[in-house]
Structure formats: C-alpha cells, structure tokens
One Martini backbone bead per residue (centre of mass of N, CA, C, O) as a GRO file, in nm:
protein
  331
    1UNK     BB    1   2.239  15.895   0.442
    2UNK     BB    2   2.477  15.758   0.592
    3UNK     BB    3   2.832  15.712   0.586
    4UNK     BB    4   3.016  15.396   0.623
    5UNK     BB    5   3.272  15.477   0.512
    6UNK     BB    6   3.623  15.364   0.497
    7UNK     BB    7   3.960  15.343   0.609
    8UNK     BB    8   4.170  15.041   0.572
    9UNK     BB    9   4.495  15.000   0.512
   10UNK     BB   10   4.414  15.201   0.257
   11UNK     BB   11   4.130  15.092   0.218
   12UNK     BB   12   3.815  15.075   0.072
   13UNK     BB   13   3.519  15.080   0.279
   14UNK     BB   14   3.164  15.047   0.314
   15UNK     BB   15   3.242  14.925   0.602
   16UNK     BB   16   3.347  14.853   0.946
   17UNK     BB   17   3.265  14.561   0.877
   18UNK     BB   18   3.438  14.256   0.949
   19UNK     BB   19   3.513  13.939   0.848
   20UNK     BB   20   3.665  13.719   1.018
   21UNK     BB   21   3.869  13.467   1.083
   22UNK     BB   22   3.741  13.154   0.955
   23UNK     BB   23   3.542  12.893   0.840
   24UNK     BB   24   3.346  13.114   0.704
   25UNK     BB   25   3.615  13.209   0.512
   26UNK     BB   26   3.661  12.922   0.311
   27UNK     BB   27   3.442  13.006   0.093
   28UNK     BB   28   3.279  13.139  -0.174
   29UNK     BB   29   2.992  13.118  -0.072
   30UNK     BB   30   3.039  13.276   0.191
   31UNK     BB   31   3.168  13.531   0.071
   32UNK     BB   32   2.920  13.623  -0.088
   33UNK     BB   33   2.735  13.650   0.160
   34UNK     BB   34   2.901  13.862   0.303
   35UNK     BB   35   2.887  14.074   0.093
   36UNK     BB   36   2.571  14.092   0.072
   37UNK     BB   37   2.551  14.185   0.384
   38UNK     BB   38   2.791  14.433   0.395
   39UNK     BB   39   3.079  14.395   0.410
   40UNK     BB   40   3.389  14.563   0.390
   41UNK     BB   41   3.540  14.287   0.459
   42UNK     BB   42   3.775  14.004   0.441
   43UNK     BB   43   3.901  13.733   0.637
   44UNK     BB   44   4.069  13.472   0.591
   45UNK     BB   45   4.150  13.186   0.671
   46UNK     BB   46   4.397  13.064   0.826
   47UNK     BB   47   4.727  12.980   0.757
   48UNK     BB   48   4.900  12.705   0.903
   49UNK     BB   49   5.207  12.587   0.947
   50UNK     BB   50   5.143  12.341   1.125
   51UNK     BB   51   4.959  12.193   0.929
   52UNK     BB   52   5.175  12.149   0.708
   53UNK     BB   53   5.375  11.987   0.883
   54UNK     BB   54   5.189  11.751   0.935
   55UNK     BB   55   5.190  11.663   0.638
   56UNK     BB   56   5.486  11.607   0.624
   57UNK     BB   57   5.499  11.382   0.833
   58UNK     BB   58   5.314  11.183   0.692
   59UNK     BB   59   5.483  11.159   0.428
   60UNK     BB   60   5.762  11.078   0.541
   61UNK     BB   61   5.668  10.805   0.664
   62UNK     BB   62   5.629  10.673   0.379
   63UNK     BB   63   5.936  10.677   0.280
   64UNK     BB   64   6.134  10.635   0.492
   65UNK     BB   65   6.458  10.602   0.487
   66UNK     BB   66   6.659  10.930   0.402
   67UNK     BB   67   6.940  11.027   0.512
   68UNK     BB   68   7.116  11.019   0.217
   69UNK     BB   69   6.868  11.229   0.080
   70UNK     BB   70   6.846  11.552   0.121
   71UNK     BB   71   6.776  11.667  -0.160
   72UNK     BB   72   6.508  11.520  -0.183
   73UNK     BB   73   6.378  11.626   0.079
   74UNK     BB   74   6.370  11.919  -0.008
   75UNK     BB   75   6.197  11.879  -0.255
   76UNK     BB   76   5.956  11.741  -0.112
   77UNK     BB   77   5.895  11.966   0.080
   78UNK     BB   78   5.822  12.175  -0.136
   79UNK     BB   79   5.591  12.016  -0.273
   80UNK     BB   80   5.405  11.999  -0.027
   81UNK     BB   81   5.380  12.300   0.021
   82UNK     BB   82   5.251  12.369  -0.248
   83UNK     BB   83   4.999  12.186  -0.217
   84UNK     BB   84   4.889  12.323   0.049
   85UNK     BB   85   4.879  12.620  -0.073
   86UNK     BB   86   4.701  12.603  -0.328
   87UNK     BB   87   4.413  12.625  -0.202
   88UNK     BB   88   4.455  12.908  -0.072
   89UNK     BB   89   4.540  13.063  -0.331
   90UNK     BB   90   4.278  13.000  -0.487
   91UNK     BB   91   4.087  13.147  -0.302
   92UNK     BB   92   4.205  13.426  -0.349
   93UNK     BB   93   4.161  13.435  -0.653
   94UNK     BB   94   3.855  13.381  -0.651
   95UNK     BB   95   3.774  13.618  -0.470
   96UNK     BB   96   3.886  13.845  -0.654
   97UNK     BB   97   3.696  13.764  -0.902
   98UNK     BB   98   3.401  13.768  -0.715
   99UNK     BB   99   3.479  14.030  -0.557
  100UNK     BB  100   3.468  14.378  -0.433
  101UNK     BB  101   3.591  14.334  -0.177
  102UNK     BB  102   3.827  14.313   0.037
  103UNK     BB  103   4.109  14.077   0.057
  104UNK     BB  104   4.226  13.913   0.357
  105UNK     BB  105   4.488  13.757   0.453
  106UNK     BB  106   4.600  13.474   0.666
  107UNK     BB  107   4.876  13.418   0.895
  108UNK     BB  108   5.041  13.132   1.080
  109UNK     BB  109   5.354  13.112   1.243
  110UNK     BB  110   5.643  12.942   1.408
  111UNK     BB  111   5.858  13.044   1.196
  112UNK     BB  112   6.014  13.323   1.089
  113UNK     BB  113   6.115  13.231   0.794
  114UNK     BB  114   5.813  13.169   0.673
  115UNK     BB  115   5.651  13.435   0.641
  116UNK     BB  116   5.768  13.544   0.372
  117UNK     BB  117   5.684  13.313   0.195
  118UNK     BB  118   5.376  13.332   0.233
  119UNK     BB  119   5.339  13.628   0.160
  120UNK     BB  120   5.430  13.620  -0.138
  121UNK     BB  121   5.214  13.418  -0.234
  122UNK     BB  122   4.969  13.593  -0.153
  123UNK     BB  123   5.031  13.838  -0.331
  124UNK     BB  124   5.032  13.687  -0.606
  125UNK     BB  125   4.722  13.593  -0.570
  126UNK     BB  126   4.578  13.900  -0.478
  127UNK     BB  127   4.582  14.022  -0.220
  128UNK     BB  128   4.521  14.323  -0.042
  129UNK     BB  129   4.610  14.180   0.229
  130UNK     BB  130   4.775  14.123   0.553
  131UNK     BB  131   4.731  13.902   0.837
  132UNK     BB  132   4.909  13.865   1.130
  133UNK     BB  133   4.872  13.578   1.332
  134UNK     BB  134   5.001  13.650   1.649
  135UNK     BB  135   5.154  13.391   1.867
  136UNK     BB  136   5.388  13.361   2.135
  137UNK     BB  137   5.446  13.150   2.361
  138UNK     BB  138   5.543  13.220   2.710
  139UNK     BB  139   5.691  12.913   2.796
  140UNK     BB  140   5.988  12.990   2.765
  141UNK     BB  141   6.205  13.024   3.033
  142UNK     BB  142   6.475  13.113   2.867
  143UNK     BB  143   6.305  13.357   2.784
  144UNK     BB  144   6.262  13.669   2.753
  145UNK     BB  145   6.056  13.925   2.686
  146UNK     BB  146   6.246  14.053   2.478
  147UNK     BB  147   6.283  13.805   2.300
  148UNK     BB  148   5.988  13.766   2.230
  149UNK     BB  149   5.943  14.056   2.106
  150UNK     BB  150   6.164  14.047   1.887
  151UNK     BB  151   6.019  13.837   1.704
  152UNK     BB  152   5.797  14.020   1.602
  153UNK     BB  153   5.990  14.224   1.448
  154UNK     BB  154   6.120  14.015   1.264
  155UNK     BB  155   5.860  13.931   1.114
  156UNK     BB  156   5.774  14.206   1.016
  157UNK     BB  157   6.031  14.259   0.851
  158UNK     BB  158   6.022  14.016   0.661
  159UNK     BB  159   5.749  14.081   0.534
  160UNK     BB  160   5.791  14.384   0.447
  161UNK     BB  161   6.030  14.297   0.245
  162UNK     BB  162   5.836  14.104   0.050
  163UNK     BB  163   5.606  14.322   0.041
  164UNK     BB  164   5.348  14.583  -0.078
  165UNK     BB  165   5.123  14.518   0.083
  166UNK     BB  166   4.933  14.545   0.337
  167UNK     BB  167   5.005  14.517   0.695
  168UNK     BB  168   4.884  14.328   0.968
  169UNK     BB  169   4.828  14.283   1.330
  170UNK     BB  170   4.752  14.005   1.540
  171UNK     BB  171   4.710  14.020   1.891
  172UNK     BB  172   4.779  13.992   2.217
  173UNK     BB  173   4.768  14.072   2.577
  174UNK     BB  174   5.060  13.912   2.629
  175UNK     BB  175   5.228  14.157   2.784
  176UNK     BB  176   5.428  14.341   2.996
  177UNK     BB  177   5.395  14.599   2.771
  178UNK     BB  178   5.136  14.659   2.592
  179UNK     BB  179   5.142  14.961   2.512
  180UNK     BB  180   5.432  14.964   2.404
  181UNK     BB  181   5.390  14.743   2.191
  182UNK     BB  182   5.180  14.878   2.022
  183UNK     BB  183   5.338  15.131   1.959
  184UNK     BB  184   5.588  14.992   1.825
  185UNK     BB  185   5.440  14.841   1.601
  186UNK     BB  186   5.315  15.101   1.466
  187UNK     BB  187   5.639  15.189   1.392
  188UNK     BB  188   5.723  14.929   1.184
  189UNK     BB  189   5.517  14.966   0.904
  190UNK     BB  190   5.251  14.899   0.962
  191UNK     BB  191   4.879  14.949   0.912
  192UNK     BB  192   4.778  14.741   1.149
  193UNK     BB  193   4.585  14.660   1.458
  194UNK     BB  194   4.456  14.372   1.624
  195UNK     BB  195   4.212  14.368   1.901
  196UNK     BB  196   4.215  14.036   1.961
  197UNK     BB  197   4.297  13.741   2.011
  198UNK     BB  198   4.169  13.401   1.993
  199UNK     BB  199   4.179  13.107   2.196
  200UNK     BB  200   4.262  12.814   2.287
  201UNK     BB  201   4.111  12.652   2.581
  202UNK     BB  202   4.161  12.459   2.832
  203UNK     BB  203   3.996  12.195   3.011
  204UNK     BB  204   3.835  12.024   3.296
  205UNK     BB  205   3.722  11.697   3.365
  206UNK     BB  206   3.637  11.578   3.682
  207UNK     BB  207   3.501  11.303   3.615
  208UNK     BB  208   3.728  11.198   3.385
  209UNK     BB  209   4.005  11.330   3.402
  210UNK     BB  210   4.016  11.546   3.156
  211UNK     BB  211   4.105  11.706   2.856
  212UNK     BB  212   3.947  11.998   2.710
  213UNK     BB  213   3.772  12.205   2.524
  214UNK     BB  214   3.653  12.503   2.505
  215UNK     BB  215   3.482  12.761   2.413
  216UNK     BB  216   3.549  12.932   2.108
  217UNK     BB  217   3.346  13.135   2.164
  218UNK     BB  218   3.239  13.427   2.232
  219UNK     BB  219   3.134  13.675   2.449
  220UNK     BB  220   2.963  13.964   2.501
  221UNK     BB  221   3.193  14.071   2.732
  222UNK     BB  222   3.476  14.049   2.569
  223UNK     BB  223   3.496  14.360   2.464
  224UNK     BB  224   3.629  14.511   2.707
  225UNK     BB  225   3.930  14.475   2.647
  226UNK     BB  226   3.957  14.609   2.364
  227UNK     BB  227   3.822  14.871   2.440
  228UNK     BB  228   4.030  14.974   2.640
  229UNK     BB  229   4.285  14.963   2.440
  230UNK     BB  230   4.175  15.140   2.220
  231UNK     BB  231   4.127  15.392   2.396
  232UNK     BB  232   4.427  15.420   2.500
  233UNK     BB  233   4.567  15.413   2.190
  234UNK     BB  234   4.429  15.621   2.067
  235UNK     BB  235   4.642  15.855   1.909
  236UNK     BB  236   4.924  15.668   1.982
  237UNK     BB  237   4.945  15.572   1.690
  238UNK     BB  238   5.070  15.463   1.340
  239UNK     BB  239   4.781  15.324   1.300
  240UNK     BB  240   4.546  15.117   1.275
  241UNK     BB  241   4.248  15.012   1.454
  242UNK     BB  242   4.113  14.696   1.555
  243UNK     BB  243   3.837  14.500   1.651
  244UNK     BB  244   3.828  14.196   1.859
  245UNK     BB  245   3.601  14.046   2.030
  246UNK     BB  246   3.258  14.055   2.134
  247UNK     BB  247   3.084  14.124   1.867
  248UNK     BB  248   2.719  14.095   1.917
  249UNK     BB  249   2.651  14.399   1.865
  250UNK     BB  250   2.592  14.713   1.747
  251UNK     BB  251   2.665  14.862   2.008
  252UNK     BB  252   2.956  14.760   2.020
  253UNK     BB  253   3.050  14.879   1.758
  254UNK     BB  254   3.012  15.172   1.845
  255UNK     BB  255   3.198  15.167   2.085
  256UNK     BB  256   3.456  15.104   1.929
  257UNK     BB  257   3.452  15.363   1.763
  258UNK     BB  258   3.446  15.564   1.997
  259UNK     BB  259   3.729  15.457   2.103
  260UNK     BB  260   3.893  15.417   1.788
  261UNK     BB  261   3.800  15.234   1.576
  262UNK     BB  262   3.812  15.163   1.237
  263UNK     BB  263   3.735  14.857   1.296
  264UNK     BB  264   3.530  14.553   1.297
  265UNK     BB  265   3.534  14.221   1.407
  266UNK     BB  266   3.342  13.929   1.307
  267UNK     BB  267   3.234  13.586   1.424
  268UNK     BB  268   3.060  13.450   1.648
  269UNK     BB  269   2.792  13.594   1.554
  270UNK     BB  270   2.779  13.436   1.280
  271UNK     BB  271   2.725  13.163   1.411
  272UNK     BB  272   2.467  13.252   1.573
  273UNK     BB  273   2.317  13.464   1.328
  274UNK     BB  274   2.459  13.503   1.078
  275UNK     BB  275   2.509  13.712   0.802
  276UNK     BB  276   2.271  13.912   0.878
  277UNK     BB  277   2.425  14.069   1.101
  278UNK     BB  278   2.567  14.273   0.922
  279UNK     BB  279   2.313  14.423   0.827
  280UNK     BB  280   2.224  14.506   1.108
  281UNK     BB  281   2.462  14.680   1.189
  282UNK     BB  282   2.445  14.884   0.954
  283UNK     BB  283   2.157  14.981   1.010
  284UNK     BB  284   2.197  15.069   1.314
  285UNK     BB  285   2.426  15.267   1.270
  286UNK     BB  286   2.272  15.457   1.078
  287UNK     BB  287   2.046  15.528   1.281
  288UNK     BB  288   2.229  15.642   1.501
  289UNK     BB  289   2.359  15.862   1.325
  290UNK     BB  290   2.097  16.015   1.266
  291UNK     BB  291   2.024  16.083   1.565
  292UNK     BB  292   2.336  16.218   1.603
  293UNK     BB  293   2.434  16.375   1.344
  294UNK     BB  294   2.603  16.170   1.151
  295UNK     BB  295   2.759  16.134   0.837
  296UNK     BB  296   3.026  15.996   0.954
  297UNK     BB  297   3.244  15.798   1.111
  298UNK     BB  298   3.469  16.023   1.172
  299UNK     BB  299   3.277  16.203   1.358
  300UNK     BB  300   3.305  15.963   1.613
  301UNK     BB  301   3.579  15.862   1.610
  302UNK     BB  302   3.727  15.872   1.929
  303UNK     BB  303   3.548  16.045   2.127
  304UNK     BB  304   3.594  15.810   2.381
  305UNK     BB  305   3.870  15.826   2.430
  306UNK     BB  306   4.109  15.884   2.655
  307UNK     BB  307   4.207  16.157   2.536
  308UNK     BB  308   3.884  16.264   2.526
  309UNK     BB  309   3.840  16.233   2.814
  310UNK     BB  310   3.742  16.374   3.105
  311UNK     BB  311   3.820  16.078   3.256
  312UNK     BB  312   4.089  15.881   3.194
  313UNK     BB  313   4.064  15.673   3.448
  314UNK     BB  314   3.819  15.498   3.345
  315UNK     BB  315   4.043  15.300   3.189
  316UNK     BB  316   4.136  15.222   3.472
  317UNK     BB  317   4.158  15.093   3.789
  318UNK     BB  318   3.968  15.292   3.946
  319UNK     BB  319   3.708  15.170   3.835
  320UNK     BB  320   3.728  14.899   3.979
  321UNK     BB  321   3.715  15.017   4.271
  322UNK     BB  322   3.451  15.164   4.247
  323UNK     BB  323   3.262  14.934   4.184
  324UNK     BB  324   3.329  14.762   4.452
  325UNK     BB  325   3.248  14.989   4.652
  326UNK     BB  326   2.931  14.984   4.536
  327UNK     BB  327   2.881  14.695   4.587
  328UNK     BB  328   2.607  14.469   4.641
  329UNK     BB  329   2.450  14.228   4.766
  330UNK     BB  330   2.201  14.090   4.541
  331UNK     BB  331   2.269  14.228   4.239
   0.00000   0.00000   0.00000
C-alpha cells in the first residue's frame, strides 16, 4: 500500500488532502467527520477582524455618548474583543483535545496591528499552525503597488515575531509581479504559501437592476490558475506550496502534486459531495500511485513542474496562442 504521508509546514500529515477553511470546519462534529474521512489536516473557519468590529459597533451604539470616558471605551473594546474571540479559541482547544490530525487556525485582519494580537491568542489556545488569510484590496488609488505589497510583509513580520508555531500565508493572484511576490514571501520566514484565495464576487441582476452575490463555490476548471503558478514557482521558493480552489476530483489533486504542491486544500467539493470525498481522493491517489509504481508522495511531487518540464513555455502564454491557433468553430 502506498504511503500518502507528507510533511507540511513541518507537521506530519497522513494525507496531502487538507479540509480548507469554511463553515464546514466550524464545529467539532464536522471536524471529527473530516478526520474520520482521512484528511491530513484541517484549517478552521477564518476569524475575521471585520466581523468582530461590527460587533463593537453594535455594542457602542447601546452605550450612547461616551466622548469624555475614553479609558472606559478602551476597556469595553477589549472586553468585547475577548468575548468574540472566546468561541473561536474554544473551538481550537476542543479540536486539539478531540482530534489527532493537525489543527490550523485561520485569521483575516484588515488592520496590520491586530494580526499579532490574534495570532498570540490562537497559539495559546493550542493551534498547530496559523494560516494568514490575506487580501488587501488594491482599490486605494493613492497607494502604489509597492505600498500595498509592503503591508503584507509588515503583517508577516508582526505575526512571526509574536508566535513560535508555523505560519502560512494564503494570498490572491492580484499582484503586479505575482512570481516575484510569491518568491519574496517565501523568504520572509513563513513556512508555506497557499495559492489562491477565493473571494466574494458581486454580480448584477439586470431585471431588478440590483447587485447580488455570485456563486461562492468554485468550479471544476478553476484549478488551472493555481496549477500554473504552483508549477512555475515549485523549486523556486523557500517554503511549502499548497493548492486551493477548484479541487473537485482526485485527478486534480494528483495534477497539483505533480505540479509541485505539497498539499491540496478542498472546500467546495465537500459542500457538493460531502466529507466522503476526502476518502475517495485518498483511495484513488493510492490506486494511481500503485499503477505508476510510486511508494511515496515525494516520489512524484513536482515531476511536472516548469523546472522539470521538457518544454517550460507550456506553462506560459505561448500555450494560450497555440490552443487558439488550432481551435475550430463548432468544437
């Protein structure tokens, strides 16, 4: 029987399949089912700083005018923050007590000074690692791309100075020099980079002339973007790479590993197919490895990365032109 075990962020995982952060990873009942299905690790639902500040706003409205009592407001702010974090930290503690697989916490902040505070609390609660779910919207036209990118490194430095557990970063593809950004982040001291975030995207209803949310779940072919970038950056970074978005089949999981992924995160497929999908991926990967005479994941990880490709340009734009040059209508 092939060995599916890997190391990710320095942690021992029995499978390269990780249940990514979502509402499915927000209860002990679900976490136990995910572990039973064979996941190598679980990323808890992200705790969002914005959600906590919305709670602050509601509570402050109840207090009325407090302009002359800033000391009390500071105290009250801290107490509300503690109360909102308490449930998340308890989930971490309970998960560590009842699961044997690594538990990775996830945080998303909008102000750089808060990341360190959240990270310290999470480490104290017992998380095995932290995933920084980072996306700073590049809509502030007064900021340069360098200003925006510098904020990422400021956050990484703040968190790394506050905790001793492994830290990974989940980023978007929206950078002016994505390859350079991935490379530079990998040398910042973090242990892993997850490619890529999936975001809420607004859509427009032309009948009602209103704005509404589009489908939040990924589609089967969404894996192509992270596949390309994992393949291009594999062996060029100083940390682990993990794939996220579009992993709807076991074949896609194998492709990601062949491209160079240390691990793959699944979310949307769990909503569609249930937790049993994890067991299916593990079983099919093991069968594929047997057929191809691979005893361990590391035997084929990165085999088809750009660096190891016979034709490296296949991962770049020339492939786009080639396909359209050969495309015929009606196909």
